[in-house]
C-alpha positions, 0 to 999 in steps of 0.5 A: 597174054592168051591167045584166043585158042587159047581161052577157047580150048580152056572154055570148052575143057571146063564145059566138058569137065562140068557135064561130066560131073554132072552127069555122074551125080546123075548116075548117083541120083539114078541109082539113089531112085532105084534103092528107094523104089526097091525098099517101096516094093519091099514094103508092098507098094506097086513099082509102076503105079509109084511111077506113074504118080511120079510122072502125074505129079510132075504135069501141070494141072491143066495138062493133067485134066486134058490127059485124064478126059482124052484116057476117059473118051479113049475108054469110053470108046473102047467100052471099059467106061460102062455103067457099074455093074449090078449085084444079081441081089439088087436086081431082084429087089 
């Protein structure tokens, strides 16, 4: 019959080994993702923008709306949401 210490040690070892396997898989997946971004960049896509889109798609709709509203509020406060510029040709009409 196994002692409680032996069982705890075996269970702890199993947890550590599972975590190590997951860390290895995570590293492999991370490398795959880097390759996909590099491929996208090679095809002319902006990686920074792709990362932003991925981050936004993970958000809940209400959180996304709240973030966009706050961004618009801050932009407005900083004068970054001014009225559209009218071309000189349109002003003369």
